[in-house]
N, C-alpha and C positions, 0 to 999 in steps of 0.2 A: 453611603452610595450617592454620587451626584445624580441630579435629575437626568443628565445626558446618558449616564450609564444605565439608569433605571429604565429609560425609554428603550434603549437598545436591548436590554435584557428581556423586557416584556415582548418586544418584537421577536426575539429568539423563541420565547415560549409559544407565541402564536404560530410561528412558522413550524415549530416542532409538532404542535397539535394538528396542524393542517397537513403536515408532511410535504411542504412545498418550500424549496429554497431557490428562488429564481436567480439571486445573486446580482451583484453589480461589479463592473470592472473598476476596481478601486484606484487604478492609475489614471484612467481617462475620465471617470465620472466623479471621483472623490478627491483626486489630486494627491494621493499618497504614492510614495515610491515602494517598490518591493522591499528594499532595505528597511524603510520605516516600519512597514507592517510586520516584518519578521522581528524587528526590535520590539514592537508592541507585544508580540507573542512571548518573547523572552522576559519581558517585564510584567506580563500578566495584565496588560491594559488594553487588550483588543476591543472589548465591549465599550470601554470609556471613549474610544474614538469612533463609535458608531458603526463598527464593522461586525459582521456576523457570518453564520454558516452560508455557504454558497457564493460569497464574494470571491472575486478571482482576479488574476492577472494573466496575461498571455506570455508564454515562454516559447522561444524558437530554438529548435535543436535539429541538427542534421541527422537524417536517417543513415542507414548503413550504405546506401547508394549515393550519398552526398546531396540528397534533396532536402531542402529546408522545410520542416513541419512546425506548425503552431499548435501548442497545447494550452487548453484552458485550465489553469491550475486553480482549483477551487478549495476554499477552506472547508475541510470535512469535519474537523473537530477542534474546539478551542479548549485548551487545558483538559482534554478528554481523559488523560491519565495522570494529571498532576497529583503528587503526593502518593502515588502507588509505588510498587516495588520498594517497600520499606522506607518510603519517603524520598527515594533517590530521583524520581522523575519531577523535574521542575516545570515552570511555566513553559508552554509550547503551543504551536499550531501544527496540526496534522493536515497535510495537503493531499488530495487525490485528483488526478486529471479527469476532466469530463470525457476526454477521448482516449482511445487505445492507440498504442504505437502501431505503426504499419509494418509490423514484423511478427512472425510467430517464433516462439522459442520454447522448446520442450522443457517441461519441469525437470525431468531427468532424461538422459539419452537412452536409457533402457527402462523397461516397465518395472520400476523398483521404487517403493515409497518408504523404505526404512532408513534409519540412520546407519552408522557403522561404528566400529570400535573406537575410531578417532573422535567421533562426535555422534552421540546417539540421537540427536535431534534431526529429523528428516529434512526440515527446511534449511538448516544451517549449512549443510554440504550439498544442497541441491544445485543443479545446473542453472536454474532460473535465478536463484539468489546470487550466484557467482557472476552471472551475466549482467544483472542489474547493477551490481556494485563494482564492475570492472575488475574482478579478482582472477587470480590464477591458483591452481592447485588440483587436487583430486577429489572428485565428487564421491558421494556415499556409495554410488554403484561402480566405483573404480575407474572412472573416465578422467583422464588428464585434460584440463582445459586451461586456456590462457585468454582472458578477455580484457587484459590491462589496457589495450589500445583501442578496442572497438566496443567495449561494454557500454551500457547506456550512461552510467555515471560519468565515464570518461568523455563522452560526447557532450554532456551537459557542461562539464567543467571546461571543455574546449570551445564552447559556443561563444561567438562574439556578441550575442544579444545581451544588452545590459541587464534585462530582467533575469535571464538565466544565470548570468554571472553573480548577481546579487543573491539570488536564491541559493545557488551552490555554496556561496560563502557562509551562509547561515545553517546549512544542513548539519544535523547531528544524528548519531545513530539512535535507533529506536530500541529502548531497553524494555523488555517484557518477559513474560513466561510463555514457553512453548512446549508442545508435546514431544515426548521421546518415544522411539520405537526401535528397539534393537535387542537381539539375543545372540550369543555365540553359538546357539544350537540351530540357528536358521532364521529365515525371514518370518516376521510376525505379521499377523493380520489385524492386531489391535495395539493400542498404545501400551507402553510398559511403565512410563513414569512421566515426569515433567521436569523442567529446569529453567533457570534464569538465563536469558540470552540478550546479546546485542545483535539484532538481526540486520544491521546495515543502515546506511543512509538512504538507500532506496529499498523498498520492501513491498510485499503484497499483504492485503488484509486477510484475516482469517474468516472462516464461515461466521463465527460469532460477531465479528466486527461488521460483516455485511448484512446478515439477517437477524442478528440478535440472539441466535442460538445455533448449536450444531445440528445440521440436518443430515448430511451423509457422512460427516466426520465423527470422530470418537466423542461419545457423550460424557466421558469422565475427564481424562487429562486434556483432551482436545478442546473442552469447553470450560476449562478451569479459570482462564484469565480473559478479560476483555468484555466490552459491551458494544452494542451497535453504534457505529458512527452516525451522528445526526443527519449527515448528507444522504444516507441511505434509508431514511424514514419513508421516502417515496420510491416505489418500485421502479419508476421511470428513471431514477438516478442510478439504479443498479445496472440496468441494461445500458450498454455503452456502444458507441459507434467508432469505427476506425478513423484515424486522423486523416487518411488520404482520400477515401471515397465515401465517407459518411455511412457506410453499411454497418448494420448491427453484427457484432462479432462476439464469440465466446471469450471469456478471460479467466485466467488462473486465480485461485486463492492460495493462501499459505498452508491450508489444512489438507491432511491426507485422509483417505477414505477408510471408514470402519468396516472390517470384514474382508479386507483385501490387502495383499502385499504389493500390489501393482498400480492401484488407482489413486488419483488425486482429485480433490474437490474443485469444481470450477463453476462459473456463472454462465449459463446458456445465453445466447443472443437475445432471448425473450425476457431475460431477467430472472429466471427461475434457477434453483440449485440443481446441480448435476455432478457427475464424476466421469472421468475417462482415464485411459492409460497415461502413465506419467510421461511416456515418450510421444504423446500426441503432438502432431506438427501443425495443428489448425486451431490452437488456442492462443490468444494474445494476452496483453497485460496493460494496465494503466500505469502512469507514473505517480508513485506515492513517496512522500518524504516528510520529515519532521524538521521544523525550525524552531 
């Protein structure tokens, strides 16, 4: 280990113990491009270059009304899952925006948190997952959707911002294990199993990844995989503000509620764990991706 990497690693440990990641704009303050940092992530050399949790770049993306919004894309985890999933997850950076998008998207269009016969994993055929990844198809609750032109990933890919273009070119799907909940006998209120999933280039963190444990979600299959992202060691990083007016807003997780067939877990504007109907129209989302 070089001395440079050693100093960076010690700084990471100190920040983790304190639960504070103030972060630096690595483009304007450190002189790195987004393409370079994403490449460092793929090579497993992020720390060697003096980068750490909380460091960020600014990405500009049009909202659905055509207004340009600026997102602070923070490093949430460095090789957080490397060598997991049977060794198939390589070197990577997981990014989570400091701000929430200025739009509310229901997790599902009806109050339904199960999977279906086509895919028993609730998140995989959820409305929010399809919207984030600009997909079309039928959701688990039977609603036909087409977000290929206006989904969030499509707008990132269409952005003329060089930082957004570079980030989009490095995005890879997140390979992980997710809870399943489905039975042909009717809607379930608890998870039935788990499975391996590619959950898309844009995704939501689970309760475990936010708080380090399942709180309102299933304590068995829903807590089977994952650990808390370092960026969330401080509760102030869990509470998020809307990108347009800086107001604190609730935001969705990828976890479904234990004991209900209609609720989904989310983060309250105060930063605490809660749950609400899957069709709630007042819950937002951060921009999360892996490079």
